[in-house]
KEDREN-551668 format. One record per residue: x, y, z of N, C-alpha, C in turn. Coordinates in steps of 0.2 Angstrom, whole numbers, plus 5000, padded with zeros to 4 digits. Atoms other than C-alpha are relative to their C-alpha. Layout:
! residues N
nu; nv; nw; cau; cav; caw; cu; cv; cw
X; Y; Z; X; Y; Z; X; Y; Z
...
This chain:
! residues 317
nu; nv; nw; cau; cav; caw; cu; cv; cw
5002; 5000; 5005; 4855; 5913; 4868; 5003; 4999; 4995
4997; 5002; 5007; 4840; 5918; 4859; 5007; 5000; 5001
4996; 5002; 5003; 4848; 5914; 4856; 5003; 5005; 4996
4997; 4995; 5005; 4856; 5924; 4842; 4995; 4999; 4994
5005; 5001; 5006; 4843; 5928; 4828; 5002; 5000; 4993
4998; 4999; 5007; 4843; 5927; 4810; 5001; 5007; 4997
4998; 4994; 5002; 4849; 5941; 4800; 4995; 5003; 4995
5005; 4997; 5005; 4833; 5944; 4789; 5000; 4997; 4993
5001; 5003; 5007; 4828; 5941; 4771; 5005; 5003; 4996
4995; 4998; 5004; 4841; 5942; 4758; 4999; 4997; 4993
5001; 5003; 5007; 4839; 5940; 4739; 5006; 4998; 4997
4994; 5002; 5003; 4857; 5937; 4736; 5001; 4993; 5001
5000; 5008; 5000; 4862; 5919; 4732; 5005; 4998; 5006
4996; 5002; 4995; 4877; 5919; 4744; 5003; 5006; 5003
4998; 4994; 4997; 4879; 5933; 4756; 5002; 4999; 5008
4999; 5002; 4993; 4877; 5928; 4775; 4998; 4993; 5001
5003; 5006; 4997; 4875; 5913; 4785; 4993; 5001; 5003
5007; 4999; 4997; 4857; 5910; 4790; 4999; 4995; 5006
5000; 5005; 4995; 4858; 5901; 4807; 4997; 5004; 5006
5003; 4997; 4994; 4847; 5904; 4822; 4999; 4994; 5005
5001; 5004; 4995; 4845; 5896; 4839; 4993; 5000; 5003
5006; 5000; 4997; 4829; 5891; 4847; 5000; 4997; 5007
5000; 5003; 4994; 4824; 5887; 4865; 4996; 4993; 4999
5003; 5007; 5001; 4821; 5868; 4866; 4999; 4997; 5007
5001; 5003; 4993; 4819; 5866; 4885; 4994; 5002; 5003
5006; 4998; 4997; 4802; 5865; 4893; 5000; 5004; 5006
5000; 4996; 4994; 4797; 5876; 4907; 5000; 4996; 5006
4999; 5003; 4993; 4799; 5872; 4925; 4993; 4998; 5003
5006; 5002; 4997; 4786; 5862; 4934; 5001; 5000; 5008
4998; 5000; 4993; 4795; 5865; 4951; 4997; 5006; 5003
5003; 4995; 4996; 4785; 5875; 4964; 5006; 5004; 5004
4995; 4996; 4996; 4795; 5889; 4972; 4997; 5002; 5006
5002; 4998; 4994; 4794; 5892; 4990; 5005; 5005; 5003
4997; 4994; 4997; 4800; 5909; 4995; 4996; 5005; 5004
5004; 4995; 4997; 4794; 5922; 5007; 4998; 5006; 4996
5002; 4994; 5004; 4783; 5936; 5000; 5000; 5006; 5005
4999; 4994; 4996; 4783; 5953; 5006; 4994; 5005; 4998
5006; 4995; 5001; 4769; 5967; 5008; 5003; 5006; 4998
4997; 4994; 5003; 4773; 5982; 4997; 4996; 5006; 5002
5004; 4994; 4998; 4768; 5999; 5002; 4996; 5003; 4995
5004; 4996; 5005; 4754; 6009; 4993; 4997; 5006; 5003
5003; 4994; 4998; 4745; 6025; 4994; 4993; 5000; 4997
5007; 5001; 5003; 4726; 6022; 4991; 4997; 5007; 4999
5003; 4993; 5001; 4722; 6041; 4993; 5001; 5003; 4994
4999; 4997; 5006; 4730; 6046; 4978; 5003; 4995; 4995
4997; 5005; 5005; 4732; 6030; 4968; 4999; 5001; 4993
5002; 4999; 5007; 4724; 6036; 4952; 5006; 5005; 4997
4995; 4995; 5003; 4736; 6051; 4950; 5007; 4997; 5000
4993; 5004; 5000; 4751; 6040; 4955; 5001; 4995; 4995
5000; 5005; 5006; 4746; 6027; 4942; 5002; 5004; 4994
4998; 4996; 5006; 4747; 6040; 4929; 5007; 5002; 5000
4994; 4997; 5000; 4763; 6047; 4935; 5005; 4994; 4999
4995; 5006; 5000; 4772; 6030; 4937; 5000; 4997; 4993
5001; 5003; 5007; 4765; 6024; 4920; 5004; 5005; 4995
4997; 4995; 5005; 4771; 6040; 4911; 5008; 4999; 5001
4992; 5001; 4999; 4789; 6038; 4919; 5002; 4994; 4997
4997; 5006; 5003; 4790; 6020; 4915; 5000; 4999; 4993
5000; 5000; 5007; 4785; 6021; 4897; 5005; 5004; 4997
4994; 4995; 5002; 4797; 6036; 4895; 5006; 4996; 5000
4994; 5003; 4999; 4811; 6026; 4902; 5001; 4994; 4995
5000; 5007; 5004; 4807; 6010; 4891; 4999; 5001; 4993
5001; 4999; 5007; 4804; 6018; 4874; 5007; 5001; 4997
4993; 5000; 5003; 4822; 6014; 4869; 5002; 4994; 4996
4999; 5006; 5003; 4819; 5999; 4859; 5005; 5001; 4993
4997; 4999; 5007; 4825; 6006; 4842; 5007; 5003; 5001
4994; 4997; 4999; 4843; 6011; 4839; 5001; 5007; 5000
5000; 4993; 5000; 4839; 6029; 4835; 4998; 5003; 5007
5003; 4998; 4994; 4829; 6030; 4851; 5006; 5000; 5006
4995; 5000; 4995; 4844; 6024; 4861; 5006; 5005; 4999
4995; 4995; 5002; 4856; 6036; 4852; 4998; 5007; 5003
5002; 4993; 4997; 4845; 6051; 4857; 5000; 5000; 5007
5000; 5000; 4992; 4844; 6045; 4875; 5007; 5001; 5002
4993; 4999; 4998; 4863; 6044; 4876; 5002; 5007; 4999
4998; 4993; 5002; 4865; 6061; 4868; 4997; 5004; 5005
5003; 4996; 4995; 4853; 6068; 4881; 5004; 5000; 5007
4997; 5001; 4993; 4864; 6061; 4895; 5007; 5004; 4999
4993; 4996; 5001; 4879; 6072; 4888; 5005; 4997; 4997
4995; 5004; 5004; 4888; 6059; 4878; 5001; 5003; 4993
4999; 4998; 5007; 4897; 6065; 4862; 4999; 4995; 4995
5001; 5005; 5006; 4897; 6057; 4845; 5004; 4994; 5001
4995; 5006; 4999; 4912; 6046; 4848; 4998; 4995; 5005
5002; 5004; 4995; 4906; 6040; 4864; 4993; 4996; 4999
5007; 5003; 5002; 4888; 6036; 4857; 5002; 4995; 4995
4999; 5005; 5005; 4895; 6027; 4842; 5004; 4994; 5003
4996; 5005; 4997; 4907; 6017; 4853; 4995; 4995; 5004
5005; 5004; 4996; 4892; 6011; 4864; 4996; 4996; 4996
5005; 5004; 5005; 4880; 6007; 4850; 5004; 4996; 4995
4997; 5005; 5005; 4893; 5998; 4840; 5000; 4993; 5003
5001; 5007; 4997; 4890; 5983; 4852; 4993; 4998; 4999
5006; 5001; 5002; 4875; 5977; 4844; 4997; 4995; 5005
5002; 5005; 4995; 4874; 5963; 4857; 4997; 5003; 5006
5003; 4996; 4995; 4871; 5975; 4871; 4994; 5004; 4998
5006; 4997; 5002; 4859; 5985; 4861; 4994; 4995; 5000
5006; 5005; 5001; 4848; 5969; 4857; 4998; 4998; 5007
5001; 5002; 4993; 4850; 5964; 4876; 4995; 5005; 5003
5004; 4994; 4997; 4843; 5981; 4881; 4992; 4999; 4997
5007; 5001; 5003; 4828; 5979; 4869; 4996; 4994; 5002
5003; 5006; 4999; 4825; 5961; 4873; 4997; 5000; 5007
5003; 5000; 4993; 4822; 5965; 4892; 4996; 5006; 5001
5005; 4994; 4999; 4812; 5981; 4889; 4993; 4998; 5002
5007; 5002; 4999; 4796; 5971; 4889; 4999; 4997; 5007
5001; 5003; 4993; 4799; 5962; 4906; 5001; 5006; 5004
5000; 4994; 4996; 4804; 5979; 4913; 4993; 5004; 5000
5006; 4996; 5001; 4788; 5987; 4906; 4994; 4996; 5004
5005; 5004; 4996; 4778; 5972; 4914; 5001; 5001; 5007
4999; 4999; 4992; 4786; 5975; 4931; 4997; 5007; 5001
5003; 4993; 4998; 4781; 5994; 4930; 4992; 4999; 5000
5008; 5001; 5000; 4763; 5989; 4925; 4998; 4996; 5006
5002; 5003; 4994; 4763; 5977; 4939; 5000; 5004; 5006
4999; 4996; 4995; 4768; 5990; 4951; 4993; 5005; 5000
5005; 4996; 5001; 4754; 6001; 4944; 4993; 4996; 5003
5005; 5004; 4998; 4741; 5987; 4946; 4999; 4999; 5007
4999; 5001; 4992; 4747; 5984; 4964; 4999; 5006; 5004
5001; 4993; 4997; 4745; 6003; 4967; 5006; 5001; 5005
4994; 4999; 4997; 4763; 6004; 4972; 5003; 5006; 4997
4997; 4993; 5003; 4770; 6022; 4971; 5007; 5001; 5004
4993; 4999; 4997; 4786; 6020; 4982; 5006; 4998; 4995
4995; 5001; 5004; 4803; 6018; 4975; 5001; 4992; 4999
4999; 5007; 5001; 4808; 6001; 4968; 5004; 4997; 5005
4997; 5003; 4995; 4813; 5989; 4981; 5002; 4993; 4999
4999; 5007; 5001; 4820; 5972; 4983; 4994; 4995; 5001
5006; 5004; 4999; 4804; 5965; 4990; 4995; 5000; 4994
5005; 5000; 5006; 4794; 5971; 4975; 5003; 4996; 4994
4997; 5004; 5005; 4806; 5963; 4963; 4999; 4993; 5001
5000; 5007; 4999; 4806; 5947; 4972; 4992; 4997; 5000
5007; 5001; 5001; 4787; 5947; 4973; 4998; 4999; 4993
5002; 5000; 5007; 4785; 5950; 4955; 5003; 4994; 4996
4997; 5006; 5003; 4798; 5937; 4949; 4997; 4994; 5003
5003; 5006; 4997; 4791; 5924; 4961; 4993; 4998; 4997
5006; 5001; 5003; 4774; 5927; 4954; 5000; 4997; 4992
4999; 5002; 5007; 4779; 5925; 4935; 5003; 4993; 5000
4997; 5007; 5000; 4790; 5910; 4940; 4995; 4995; 5001
5005; 5005; 4998; 4776; 5901; 4948; 4994; 4999; 4995
5006; 5000; 5004; 4762; 5906; 4936; 5002; 4998; 4993
4998; 5001; 5006; 4771; 5905; 4920; 5005; 4994; 4999
4995; 5005; 5000; 4783; 5891; 4925; 5006; 5001; 4996
4994; 4998; 5003; 4798; 5899; 4919; 5006; 4997; 5002
4994; 5003; 4998; 4816; 5893; 4920; 5004; 5004; 5005
4997; 4996; 4995; 4827; 5898; 4934; 5005; 5005; 4996
4995; 4995; 5004; 4840; 5906; 4921; 4996; 5006; 4997
5004; 4994; 5002; 4826; 5917; 4914; 4999; 5005; 5005
5002; 4996; 4994; 4821; 5923; 4931; 5006; 5004; 5002
4994; 4996; 4998; 4839; 5928; 4935; 5002; 5005; 4995
4999; 4995; 5005; 4841; 5937; 4918; 4995; 5006; 5001
5005; 4995; 4999; 4825; 5946; 4922; 5001; 5004; 5006
4998; 4996; 4993; 4831; 5951; 4940; 5005; 5005; 4998
4995; 4995; 5002; 4846; 5959; 4932; 4997; 5006; 4996
5003; 4995; 5004; 4835; 5969; 4920; 4996; 5004; 5004
5005; 4996; 4995; 4823; 5975; 4934; 5005; 5004; 5005
4995; 4996; 4995; 4838; 5980; 4945; 5002; 5007; 4996
4998; 4994; 5004; 4843; 5992; 4931; 4995; 5006; 5000
5005; 4995; 5000; 4827; 6001; 4933; 5000; 5005; 5007
5000; 4997; 4994; 4831; 6006; 4951; 5006; 5005; 5000
4994; 4995; 5000; 4842; 6022; 4955; 5005; 4997; 5005
4995; 5003; 4995; 4851; 6012; 4969; 5001; 4992; 4998
5000; 5007; 5003; 4853; 5996; 4958; 5006; 4996; 5004
4995; 5004; 4997; 4870; 5992; 4966; 4999; 4998; 5007
5002; 5002; 4993; 4863; 5993; 4984; 4995; 4994; 5000
5005; 5005; 5000; 4848; 5982; 4979; 5003; 4993; 4998
4997; 5006; 5003; 4859; 5969; 4970; 5003; 4996; 5006
4997; 5004; 4994; 4867; 5965; 4987; 4995; 4999; 5006
5005; 5001; 4994; 4851; 5964; 4997; 5000; 4993; 5002
5000; 5007; 4998; 4851; 5948; 5007; 4994; 4996; 4998
5005; 5004; 5002; 4834; 5943; 5002; 5000; 4998; 4993
4999; 5002; 5007; 4838; 5944; 4984; 5005; 4994; 4999
4995; 5005; 5000; 4853; 5933; 4987; 4996; 4993; 5002
5004; 5006; 4998; 4841; 5921; 4996; 4995; 4997; 4995
5004; 5002; 5006; 4829; 5921; 4982; 5004; 4997; 4994
4996; 5003; 5006; 4842; 5917; 4969; 5003; 4993; 5003
4998; 5006; 4998; 4849; 5903; 4980; 4994; 4995; 5000
5006; 5004; 5001; 4831; 5896; 4981; 4998; 4998; 4993
5001; 5002; 5007; 4830; 5896; 4962; 5005; 4995; 4999
4995; 5005; 5002; 4846; 5886; 4961; 4998; 4994; 5003
5002; 5006; 4997; 4840; 5874; 4974; 4994; 4996; 4997
5006; 5003; 5003; 4824; 5871; 4965; 5001; 4998; 4993
4999; 5002; 5007; 4832; 5868; 4948; 5005; 4994; 5001
4996; 5006; 5000; 4839; 5850; 4945; 5005; 5000; 4994
4995; 5000; 5006; 4855; 5850; 4934; 5001; 4992; 4998
5000; 5007; 5002; 4854; 5834; 4924; 5007; 4998; 4996
4994; 5002; 5004; 4870; 5825; 4918; 4998; 4993; 4996
5003; 5006; 5004; 4859; 5811; 4909; 5000; 5003; 4993
5000; 4998; 5007; 4863; 5813; 4891; 4996; 4995; 4996
5004; 5005; 5004; 4851; 5805; 4878; 5005; 4997; 4995
4997; 5003; 5006; 4857; 5793; 4865; 4997; 5002; 4994
5003; 4998; 5006; 4856; 5800; 4848; 5002; 4995; 4994
4999; 5005; 5005; 4855; 5789; 4833; 5001; 5004; 4993
4998; 4997; 5006; 4864; 5797; 4818; 5000; 4996; 4994
5000; 5005; 5006; 4862; 5782; 4807; 4996; 5003; 4994
5004; 4998; 5005; 4848; 5790; 4797; 5004; 5006; 4996
4996; 4995; 5003; 4859; 5805; 4793; 5006; 4997; 4996
4994; 5003; 5003; 4874; 5795; 4788; 4997; 4996; 4994
5003; 5004; 5005; 4862; 5784; 4777; 4999; 5005; 4994
5002; 4995; 5005; 4856; 5800; 4768; 5006; 5002; 4996
4994; 4997; 5003; 4874; 5806; 4765; 5002; 4995; 4995
4998; 5005; 5004; 4878; 5789; 4757; 4995; 4999; 4994
5005; 5000; 5006; 4862; 5790; 4746; 5001; 5006; 4995
4999; 4994; 5004; 4867; 5807; 4740; 5006; 4999; 4996
4995; 5001; 5004; 4883; 5800; 4734; 5006; 5004; 5001
4993; 4997; 4999; 4901; 5808; 4732; 4998; 5008; 5001
5001; 4993; 4998; 4902; 5825; 4740; 5001; 5005; 4994
4999; 4996; 5006; 4909; 5833; 4724; 4994; 5001; 4995
5006; 5000; 5005; 4893; 5829; 4714; 4994; 5003; 5003
5006; 4997; 4997; 4881; 5837; 4727; 4998; 5007; 4997
5003; 4993; 5001; 4870; 5852; 4723; 5003; 5004; 5006
4998; 4995; 4994; 4874; 5868; 4733; 4996; 4999; 5006
5005; 5001; 4995; 4859; 5865; 4743; 5002; 4994; 5005
4998; 5006; 4996; 4864; 5848; 4749; 5007; 5000; 5003
4993; 4999; 4998; 4882; 5852; 4750; 5000; 5005; 5006
5000; 4995; 4994; 4878; 5867; 4762; 4997; 4996; 5006
5003; 5004; 4994; 4867; 5855; 4773; 5005; 4995; 5003
4995; 5005; 4998; 4881; 5842; 4773; 5005; 5003; 5004
4994; 4997; 4997; 4895; 5854; 4778; 4998; 5003; 5007
5003; 4997; 4993; 4884; 5862; 4792; 5000; 4994; 5005
5001; 5006; 4995; 4880; 5845; 4800; 5007; 4997; 5001
4994; 5003; 4999; 4898; 5838; 4798; 5004; 5005; 5005
4996; 4995; 4996; 4906; 5854; 4806; 4997; 5000; 5007
5003; 5000; 4994; 4894; 5854; 4820; 5001; 4994; 5004
4999; 5006; 4996; 4896; 5836; 4825; 5007; 4999; 5001
4993; 5002; 4999; 4915; 5834; 4822; 5003; 5006; 5004
4997; 4995; 4997; 4919; 5851; 4829; 4997; 5002; 5007
5004; 4999; 4994; 4906; 5851; 4843; 4998; 5008; 5000
5002; 4993; 5001; 4900; 5868; 4836; 4993; 5001; 5000
5007; 4998; 5001; 4883; 5876; 4839; 4999; 5005; 4994
5001; 4997; 5006; 4875; 5885; 4825; 5003; 5007; 5000
4997; 4993; 5000; 4881; 5903; 4831; 5007; 4999; 4999
4992; 5001; 5001; 4899; 5896; 4831; 5001; 4999; 4992
4999; 5001; 5007; 4897; 5890; 4813; 4999; 5007; 4996
5002; 4994; 5003; 4890; 5907; 4808; 5006; 5005; 5001
4994; 4995; 4999; 4906; 5916; 4815; 5007; 4997; 4999
4994; 5003; 5003; 4919; 5905; 4807; 5003; 5005; 4995
4996; 4995; 5005; 4932; 5917; 4798; 5003; 4996; 4995
4998; 5004; 5006; 4934; 5910; 4781; 5007; 5002; 4998
4993; 4998; 5002; 4950; 5920; 4778; 5006; 4997; 5004
4995; 5003; 4995; 4959; 5912; 4793; 5000; 4992; 5000
5000; 5007; 5001; 4954; 5894; 4788; 5006; 4997; 4996
4995; 5003; 5004; 4968; 5883; 4783; 5000; 4992; 5002
5000; 5007; 5000; 4971; 5864; 4780; 5008; 4998; 5001
4993; 5002; 4999; 4988; 5857; 4787; 5000; 4993; 5002
5000; 5007; 4999; 4992; 5839; 4786; 4993; 4997; 5000
5007; 5003; 5001; 4974; 5835; 4781; 4995; 5002; 5006
5004; 4998; 4994; 4968; 5843; 4797; 4997; 5007; 4999
5004; 4993; 5002; 4955; 5858; 4795; 5001; 5004; 5007
5000; 4995; 4994; 4959; 5873; 4807; 4996; 5005; 4999
5005; 4995; 5000; 4945; 5885; 4810; 5002; 5005; 5006
4999; 4995; 4995; 4945; 5901; 4820; 4993; 5003; 5000
5007; 4997; 4998; 4928; 5907; 4828; 5001; 5006; 5003
4999; 4994; 4997; 4927; 5925; 4831; 4994; 5002; 5004
5004; 4997; 4995; 4919; 5931; 4847; 4994; 4995; 5001
5006; 5005; 4998; 4908; 5915; 4851; 4996; 5002; 5006
5004; 4998; 4994; 4896; 5915; 4865; 5004; 5000; 5007
4996; 5000; 4994; 4909; 5910; 4878; 5005; 5005; 5000
4996; 4994; 4999; 4920; 5923; 4885; 5006; 4997; 5005
4995; 5001; 4995; 4936; 5923; 4896; 5001; 5007; 5004
5000; 4994; 4996; 4936; 5936; 4910; 4996; 5005; 4998
5005; 4995; 5002; 4921; 5944; 4903; 5001; 5003; 4993
4998; 4997; 5006; 4929; 5948; 4887; 4999; 4995; 4994
5001; 5004; 5006; 4926; 5941; 4869; 5007; 4997; 4998
4994; 5004; 5002; 4938; 5928; 4862; 5000; 4998; 4993
5000; 5004; 5007; 4944; 5920; 4846; 5002; 4993; 5002
5000; 5007; 4998; 4941; 5901; 4848; 5003; 4996; 4994
4998; 5005; 5005; 4952; 5889; 4838; 4996; 4993; 5000
5003; 5006; 5000; 4945; 5873; 4832; 5003; 4995; 4995
4997; 5004; 5004; 4953; 5858; 4824; 4996; 4994; 4998
5004; 5005; 5002; 4944; 5845; 4814; 5004; 4995; 4995
4996; 5005; 5004; 4952; 5829; 4808; 4996; 4997; 4994
5004; 5003; 5005; 4948; 5820; 4792; 4997; 4993; 5002
5003; 5007; 4999; 4938; 5804; 4790; 5002; 4996; 4995
4998; 5004; 5005; 4943; 5789; 4781; 4995; 4999; 4994
5005; 5000; 5005; 4927; 5788; 4772; 4999; 5006; 4996
5001; 4993; 5003; 4926; 5802; 4759; 4993; 5002; 5000
5007; 4998; 5000; 4907; 5802; 4760; 4999; 5004; 5007
5001; 4997; 4994; 4909; 5807; 4778; 5005; 5005; 5003
4994; 4996; 4998; 4925; 5818; 4778; 4998; 5007; 5000
5001; 4993; 5000; 4922; 5835; 4784; 5005; 5005; 4996
4994; 4996; 5003; 4939; 5841; 4777; 4998; 5000; 4992
5001; 5001; 5008; 4934; 5835; 4759; 4994; 5005; 4999
5006; 4996; 5001; 4917; 5843; 4761; 5001; 5008; 5000
4998; 4993; 5000; 4925; 5860; 4766; 5003; 5002; 4993
4996; 4998; 5006; 4937; 5859; 4751; 4995; 5001; 4994
5005; 5000; 5005; 4922; 5855; 4739; 4996; 5007; 5000
5004; 4994; 4999; 4912; 5869; 4747; 5003; 5007; 4998
4996; 4994; 5002; 4926; 5882; 4745; 5001; 5000; 4992
4999; 5000; 5007; 4928; 5877; 4727; 4994; 5002; 4996
5006; 4999; 5003; 4910; 5877; 4722; 4996; 5006; 5002
5004; 4994; 4998; 4902; 5891; 4733; 5004; 5005; 5003
4996; 4995; 4996; 4914; 5900; 4745; 5007; 5002; 4996
4994; 4999; 5004; 4927; 5904; 4731; 5002; 5007; 5001
4998; 4993; 4998; 4927; 5923; 4736; 4998; 5001; 5007
5001; 4998; 4993; 4928; 5931; 4753; 4993; 5004; 5000
5007; 4996; 4999; 4911; 5937; 4760; 5001; 5004; 5007
4999; 4996; 4994; 4916; 5951; 4772; 4994; 5004; 5003
5006; 4997; 4997; 4903; 5956; 4784; 5001; 5002; 5007
4999; 4998; 4993; 4901; 5965; 4801; 4998; 4994; 5005
5001; 5005; 4995; 4901; 5954; 4816; 4993; 5001; 5003
5007; 4999; 4998; 4883; 5951; 4823; 5000; 5003; 5007
5000; 4996; 4994; 4888; 5958; 4840; 5004; 5006; 5000
4997; 4994; 5000; 4899; 5972; 4835; 5002; 5002; 4993
4999; 4998; 5007; 4899; 5981; 4819; 5007; 5002; 4998
4993; 4998; 5001; 4918; 5986; 4821; 5004; 4994; 4999
4996; 5006; 5001; 4923; 5968; 4820; 4998; 4997; 4993
5002; 5002; 5006; 4924; 5960; 4803; 5001; 4992; 5000
4999; 5007; 5001; 4921; 5942; 4799; 4999; 4998; 4993
5001; 5003; 5007; 4923; 5933; 4782; 4996; 4994; 5000
5005; 5005; 4999; 4908; 5922; 4782; 5002; 4994; 4995
4999; 5006; 5004; 4911; 5904; 4776; 4993; 4998; 4997
5006; 5002; 5002; 4893; 5899; 4774; 4996; 5006; 4997
5004; 4995; 5003; 4881; 5908; 4762; 4993; 4998; 4999
5007; 5002; 5001; 4863; 5909; 4759; 4999; 4995; 4993
5002; 5004; 5006; 4855; 5896; 4747; 4993; 5002; 4997
5007; 4998; 5002; 4841; 5902; 4736; 4996; 4994; 4997
5004; 5006; 5003; 4827; 5891; 4729; 5000; 5000; 4993
5000; 5000; 5007; 4831; 5895; 4711; 5004; 4993; 4998
4997; 5006; 5002; 4835; 5878; 4703; 5006; 5001; 4996
4994; 4998; 5004; 4847; 5886; 4691; 5007; 5001; 5004
4995; 4998; 4995; 4858; 5890; 4706; 5003; 4994; 5003
4997; 5006; 4996; 4860; 5873; 4714; 4999; 4993; 4997
5001; 5006; 5003; 4855; 5860; 4702; 5003; 5000; 4993
């Protein structure tokens, strides 16, 4: 990922970068053939069990807000320092909130199916196979949902090693085709637009921001979230080569966040030169550091390169 979401409305002219990622891949049309299982139920006391399971389920899932999660951790016996340390990782907090809806759907599915036994591997497989087939979800989404549902079980470690779950995951992989066919992209219209705009130094802030974002993404092979995490304080130009440092991008090494270097060479055409675009942007817009917390961890500091652009004409025209 989301991707990573936008940071909200801001009336300041240049404060944070406003970049977000959307899902652009259509859902799967591949049918999934996996064995289904019969789950146990107790019809004699179904109504009372429904109320019991529903209450327990909703209680466990009412942790969407930051304060709710803080109170929950405190009730588990964690002290202030431990709670602050855990909640400083906004990425994990958002991940927990993001998957709470699928967890609640699973609990509601158990209620509608009159299941009052402990969460089991067959239940998880049946639920995931149903939404995969009916809603035509991607295999990656189902795998993420599987991990979220396992967290609901008391014996999650035992369930995760269940042979049928492994078979289910393998079936998902076999049903998904990995394509190495890359489409041909025509960037001529963009280049023509840049030439129509004229010299980079004469551009408005709005056009300059759009231009530097496009040039950095294409020449540095950077996704929007990477551009958002460029540390402006550590950027330098050596022998006309632009050196960037991306703080904690999506990719990790051994499960840990990294700092990713990126080198971008100049272009012979000044209109298309990313190094020149950066220099002009620094002079006209990012002439002071914009220090903000990292989107994934508030204890990390990133000096944002890109700033918001307002619609006030006096600011960029």
